[in-house]
C-alpha positions as CSV (number, residue, x, y, z in Angstrom):
1,X,0.0,0.0,0.0
2,X,2.9,2.4,0.8
3,X,4.4,1.6,-2.6
4,X,1.2,2.3,-4.5
5,X,0.8,5.5,-2.5
6,X,4.2,6.8,-3.5
7,X,3.4,6.0,-7.2
8,X,0.1,7.8,-6.9
9,X,1.9,10.7,-5.3
10,X,4.2,11.1,-8.2
11,X,1.4,11.0,-10.7
12,X,-0.7,13.6,-8.8
13,X,2.4,15.8,-8.6
14,X,3.0,15.7,-12.3
15,X,-0.6,16.8,-13.0
16,X,-0.7,19.4,-10.3
17,X,2.6,21.0,-11.2
18,X,1.6,21.3,-14.7
19,X,-1.6,22.9,-13.8
20,X,0.1,25.3,-11.4
21,X,2.5,26.2,-14.2
22,X,-0.3,27.1,-16.6
23,X,-2.0,29.1,-13.8
24,X,1.2,31.2,-13.5
25,X,1.3,31.7,-17.2
26,X,-2.4,32.7,-17.3
27,X,-2.4,35.1,-14.3
28,X,1.1,36.6,-14.7
29,X,0.0,39.3,-17.2
30,X,2.8,41.1,-19.1
31,X,4.9,42.1,-16.1
32,X,7.5,39.4,-16.5
33,X,5.1,36.6,-15.3
34,X,6.4,36.8,-11.8
35,X,9.2,34.3,-11.4
36,X,9.3,33.2,-15.0
37,X,12.1,34.5,-17.2
38,X,10.5,36.4,-20.2
39,X,13.0,34.8,-22.6
40,X,11.2,31.5,-22.0
41,X,7.8,32.9,-23.0
42,X,8.5,33.1,-26.7
43,X,6.3,30.5,-28.3
44,X,8.2,30.8,-31.7
45,X,10.9,28.6,-30.4
46,X,8.8,25.5,-29.8
47,X,11.6,23.3,-28.4
48,X,12.6,26.0,-25.9
49,X,9.1,26.9,-25.0
50,X,8.0,23.3,-24.1
51,X,11.4,22.3,-22.8
52,X,11.5,24.7,-19.9
53,X,7.9,23.6,-18.9
54,X,9.0,20.1,-18.8
55,X,12.0,20.9,-16.6
56,X,9.8,23.1,-14.3
57,X,7.3,20.2,-13.9
58,X,10.1,17.8,-13.1
59,X,11.7,20.2,-10.6
60,X,8.4,20.7,-8.6
61,X,7.7,16.9,-8.8
62,X,11.2,16.0,-7.5
63,X,10.9,18.5,-4.8
64,X,7.6,17.0,-3.6
65,X,9.1,13.4,-3.8
66,X,12.1,14.6,-1.7
67,X,9.7,16.0,0.9
68,X,7.8,12.8,0.9
69,X,11.1,10.8,1.6
70,X,12.0,13.3,4.3
71,X,8.7,12.7,6.1
72,X,9.2,8.9,6.0
73,X,12.7,9.4,7.6
74,X,11.1,11.5,10.3
75,X,8.5,8.8,10.8
76,X,11.2,6.1,11.2
77,X,13.8,7.9,13.2
78,X,12.0,10.8,14.7
79,X,8.9,11.6,16.7
80,X,5.5,12.2,15.2
81,X,4.1,12.1,11.8
82,X,6.8,13.5,9.4
83,X,4.5,14.8,6.6
84,X,2.3,16.6,9.2
85,X,5.3,18.2,10.8
86,X,6.5,19.5,7.5
87,X,3.1,21.0,6.7
88,X,2.8,22.5,10.2
89,X,6.3,24.1,9.7
90,X,5.3,25.5,6.3
91,X,2.1,27.0,7.9
92,X,3.9,28.5,10.9
93,X,6.7,29.8,8.7
94,X,4.3,32.2,7.1
95,X,3.4,33.8,10.5
96,X,6.4,36.2,10.9
97,X,5.7,37.5,7.3
98,X,2.1,38.1,8.2
99,X,3.0,39.9,11.4
100,X,5.4,42.2,9.6
101,X,2.6,42.9,7.1
102,X,0.3,43.7,9.9
103,X,2.7,46.0,11.7
104,X,3.6,47.7,8.4
105,X,-0.1,48.5,7.7
106,X,-1.0,49.4,11.3
107,X,-1.6,53.0,12.5
108,X,-0.9,54.0,16.0
109,X,-4.2,55.8,16.4
110,X,-7.9,55.1,17.0
111,X,-9.6,54.4,13.7
112,X,-13.0,53.3,15.0
113,X,-12.8,49.9,13.3
114,X,-12.9,51.4,9.9
115,X,-12.6,48.8,7.1
116,X,-9.2,48.9,5.4
117,X,-7.6,50.7,8.4
118,X,-5.8,48.8,11.0
119,X,-5.7,50.8,14.2
120,X,-5.4,50.2,17.9
121,X,-9.0,48.9,18.2
122,X,-8.6,46.6,15.3
123,X,-5.4,45.2,16.6
124,X,-7.0,44.5,20.1
125,X,-10.0,42.9,18.3
126,X,-7.7,40.7,16.2
127,X,-5.7,39.5,19.3
128,X,-8.9,38.7,21.2
129,X,-10.4,36.9,18.2
130,X,-7.2,34.9,17.7
131,X,-7.1,33.7,21.3
132,X,-10.9,32.8,21.1
133,X,-10.5,30.8,17.9
134,X,-7.5,28.9,19.1
135,X,-9.3,28.2,22.4
136,X,-12.3,26.9,20.4
137,X,-10.1,24.8,18.1
138,X,-8.3,23.2,21.1
139,X,-11.6,22.5,22.9
140,X,-13.2,20.8,19.9
141,X,-10.0,19.0,18.9
142,X,-9.7,17.4,22.4
143,X,-13.5,17.3,23.2
144,X,-15.0,14.0,23.8
145,X,-18.5,12.6,24.6
146,X,-17.9,10.1,27.3
147,X,-20.6,7.4,27.4
148,X,-20.7,5.5,30.9
149,X,-20.4,1.8,30.6
150,X,-20.3,-1.0,33.2
151,X,-18.8,-4.4,33.1
152,X,-20.8,-7.4,34.2
153,X,-19.9,-9.1,37.5
154,X,-18.7,-12.7,37.6
155,X,-17.5,-14.9,40.4
156,X,-14.4,-17.0,40.2
157,X,-13.8,-19.1,43.4
158,X,-14.6,-16.9,46.4
159,X,-13.8,-13.6,44.6
160,X,-16.2,-11.3,42.6
161,X,-14.7,-9.7,39.6
162,X,-16.0,-6.9,37.2
163,X,-18.7,-4.5,38.0
164,X,-16.5,-1.5,37.4
165,X,-17.8,1.7,35.7
166,X,-15.8,3.0,32.7
167,X,-16.3,5.4,29.9
168,X,-16.5,5.0,26.2
169,X,-15.0,8.1,24.6
170,X,-16.4,9.4,21.3
171,X,-14.6,12.3,19.7
172,X,-16.7,15.3,18.8
173,X,-14.6,16.2,15.7
174,X,-14.3,12.6,14.4
175,X,-13.4,13.7,10.9
176,X,-10.7,16.1,11.8
177,X,-9.6,18.6,9.2
178,X,-10.6,16.3,6.2
179,X,-14.1,17.8,5.6
180,X,-12.6,21.3,5.1
181,X,-10.0,19.9,2.7
182,X,-12.5,18.0,0.7
183,X,-15.0,20.8,0.5
184,X,-12.4,23.5,-0.5
185,X,-10.9,21.2,-3.1
186,X,-14.3,20.3,-4.5
187,X,-15.4,23.9,-4.7
188,X,-12.3,24.8,-6.8
189,X,-13.3,22.4,-9.7
190,X,-16.6,24.1,-10.8
191,X,-15.1,27.6,-10.7
192,X,-12.1,26.4,-12.8
193,X,-14.4,24.5,-15.3
194,X,-16.7,27.4,-15.7
195,X,-13.9,29.9,-16.1
196,X,-12.2,27.7,-18.7
197,X,-15.5,27.2,-20.6
198,X,-16.1,30.9,-20.6
199,X,-12.7,31.6,-22.1
200,X,-13.2,28.8,-24.6
201,X,-16.7,29.9,-25.9
202,X,-15.4,33.5,-26.4
203,X,-16.6,36.8,-25.0
204,X,-18.9,37.3,-28.0
205,X,-21.0,34.2,-27.2
206,X,-24.3,34.3,-25.4
207,X,-23.0,31.7,-22.9
208,X,-20.0,33.8,-21.9
209,X,-21.7,36.0,-19.4
210,X,-23.5,33.3,-17.3
211,X,-20.6,31.0,-17.4
212,X,-18.2,33.8,-16.4
213,X,-20.5,35.0,-13.6
214,X,-20.8,31.4,-12.2
215,X,-17.0,31.0,-12.4
216,X,-16.4,34.3,-10.7
217,X,-18.9,33.6,-8.0
218,X,-17.6,30.2,-7.1
219,X,-14.1,31.6,-7.0
220,X,-15.0,34.6,-4.8
221,X,-14.5,33.4,-1.2
222,X,-16.3,36.5,0.1
223,X,-19.6,35.8,-1.7
224,X,-22.7,34.4,0.2
225,X,-23.2,31.6,-2.5
226,X,-19.6,30.3,-1.9
227,X,-19.8,30.4,1.8
228,X,-23.2,28.6,1.7
229,X,-21.9,25.9,-0.5
230,X,-18.8,25.7,1.6
231,X,-20.8,25.1,4.8
232,X,-23.1,22.6,3.1
233,X,-20.2,20.5,1.8
234,X,-18.5,20.6,5.2
235,X,-21.6,19.2,6.9
236,X,-21.9,16.5,4.2
237,X,-18.3,15.4,4.4
238,X,-18.4,15.4,8.2
239,X,-21.3,12.9,8.3
240,X,-19.8,11.0,5.3
241,X,-16.4,10.6,7.0
242,X,-17.9,9.6,10.3
243,X,-20.2,7.0,8.7
244,X,-17.0,5.5,7.0
245,X,-14.7,5.5,10.1
246,X,-17.3,4.9,12.9
247,X,-19.1,1.6,13.0
248,X,-21.7,1.5,15.8
249,X,-22.6,-2.2,15.3
250,X,-19.0,-3.4,15.5
251,X,-18.5,-1.3,18.7
252,X,-21.7,-2.7,20.2
253,X,-20.6,-6.3,19.4
254,X,-17.2,-5.6,21.0
255,X,-18.9,-4.3,24.1
256,X,-21.1,-7.3,24.3
257,X,-18.2,-9.8,23.8
258,X,-16.2,-8.2,26.6
259,X,-19.1,-8.4,29.0
260,X,-19.6,-4.6,29.0
261,X,-22.9,-2.8,28.6
262,X,-24.3,0.7,28.7
263,X,-26.6,1.2,31.6
264,X,-30.2,1.4,30.5
265,X,-29.6,-0.2,27.1
266,X,-29.7,-3.8,26.2
267,X,-26.6,-5.3,24.3
268,X,-27.2,-5.7,20.7
269,X,-29.5,-3.5,18.6
270,X,-30.6,-1.1,21.2
271,X,-27.0,-0.3,22.1
272,X,-26.2,0.1,18.3
273,X,-29.1,2.5,17.9
274,X,-28.0,4.6,20.9
275,X,-24.4,4.9,19.8
276,X,-25.5,5.9,16.3
277,X,-27.9,8.6,17.7
278,X,-25.3,9.9,20.0
279,X,-22.7,10.0,17.1
280,X,-25.2,11.8,14.8
281,X,-25.8,14.5,17.5
282,X,-22.2,15.2,18.3
283,X,-21.1,15.1,14.7
284,X,-23.6,17.9,14.1
285,X,-21.8,20.0,16.8
286,X,-18.4,19.2,15.3
287,X,-19.6,20.1,11.7
288,X,-21.1,23.4,12.9
289,X,-17.8,24.3,14.6
290,X,-15.8,23.3,11.5
291,X,-18.1,25.5,9.4
292,X,-17.5,28.5,11.7
293,X,-13.8,28.0,11.7
294,X,-13.8,27.7,7.9
295,X,-15.5,31.0,7.3
296,X,-13.8,33.1,10.1
297,X,-10.9,34.2,7.8
298,X,-13.5,35.3,5.2
299,X,-15.4,37.3,7.8
300,X,-12.2,38.9,9.1
301,X,-11.1,39.7,5.6
302,X,-14.5,41.1,4.5
303,X,-15.6,43.0,7.5
304,X,-12.3,44.5,8.8
305,X,-10.4,44.8,5.5
306,X,-7.4,42.9,7.0
307,X,-5.1,41.3,4.4
308,X,-5.9,37.7,3.7
309,X,-2.4,36.6,4.6
310,X,-3.2,37.7,8.1
311,X,-6.9,36.7,8.2
312,X,-5.9,33.1,7.2
313,X,-4.4,32.4,10.6
314,X,-7.8,32.9,12.2
315,X,-9.3,29.7,11.0
316,X,-9.4,27.3,8.1
317,X,-7.2,24.3,7.3
318,X,-4.0,25.8,8.4
319,X,-5.0,26.5,12.0
320,X,-6.7,23.1,12.5
321,X,-3.7,21.3,11.1
322,X,-1.2,23.3,13.3
323,X,-3.2,22.7,16.5
324,X,-3.8,19.0,15.8
325,X,-0.2,18.2,14.9
326,X,1.1,20.2,17.9
327,X,-1.1,18.2,20.3
328,X,-0.1,14.9,18.6
329,X,3.5,15.8,18.9
330,X,3.3,16.8,22.5
331,X,1.5,13.6,23.4
332,X,4.0,11.4,21.7
333,X,7.0,13.2,23.3
334,X,5.2,12.8,26.8
335,X,4.7,9.2,26.1
336,X,8.4,8.7,25.3
337,X,9.3,10.6,28.5
338,X,7.0,8.5,30.7
339,X,8.2,5.3,29.1
340,X,11.8,6.2,30.2
341,X,10.7,7.1,33.7
342,X,11.0,10.9,33.2
343,X,8.5,13.5,34.3
344,X,6.0,13.9,31.4
345,X,5.2,17.2,29.7
346,X,1.5,16.9,30.6
347,X,2.0,16.5,34.3
348,X,0.5,19.3,36.3
349,X,-1.7,20.3,33.4
350,X,-4.6,18.0,34.1
351,X,-2.8,15.0,32.8
352,X,-3.9,15.9,29.3
353,X,-7.6,15.2,30.2
354,X,-9.9,16.1,27.3
355,X,-12.9,18.3,27.9
356,X,-16.2,16.5,28.3
357,X,-19.3,17.5,26.5
């Protein structure tokens, strides 16, 4: 499976790097096309024109394969998930640049929360909002719904065993960051297709205006239609991912086989129905929270006029990945320390107990 995954990664990298290169050519305008040397943009020399594109695609693909190998080395010789650590490092590396941009655009005076002007009130509001969003992400990431269970008593000789009360933890955010990734990726496809069709049919055609309008709407993250579709897809993928990963019947059978039951519910179908009902309800809470986190950057960007490079740290995929990977890394380091009889990192901080909902 790992070998097939590597082959698939190389194939996806070849396609995505070519699409990214074409995007740079289409959106670069006539100002040197950004990082592309203007000497390579002459289509008269066909060999040179297509040769540098092949080299560019291979360079991006080789760089991604090197990162994949580096992540596997971290998995084998380091602590934590290597690819996730590299992604988190890439996300956090953008924070100093965003802070410098924020300081450069800030005014040391009261602006009354005017849109497009970052004053003292806006800065205080951004700090409070950032702390609140991070607190909410941590709470939902570690949040669990603990269902009380009790094991049956049995007698062996003169001693009675069992009868202890335990808990069955169910994560509120069972799907993690995957619904946001799937929803954002899926929303990019219709906008790209409509924009491509609009440019293909020509600006003189009757179909150009509706296709162009749909393409611009689906690419505009500040539009209500985009956010509504975004939230709808996040809810759908939350329930879809939970239905794939969570099997209430299998969990009910495991409880019954181990002599454990949920008080007030018979082992078997009633326990399965109860677990499914609880999972549906807490998945709704997790999906609602993911939807809020996903559109917070858009709200900050649209209402306060803050640059999107700064607003992106107030939610979305980046913040969820950074928090999830950070907690996973801390827990793995703590387990290594405790295994070697050292004092753990989580001692004195509640023992890493997750909040209960």
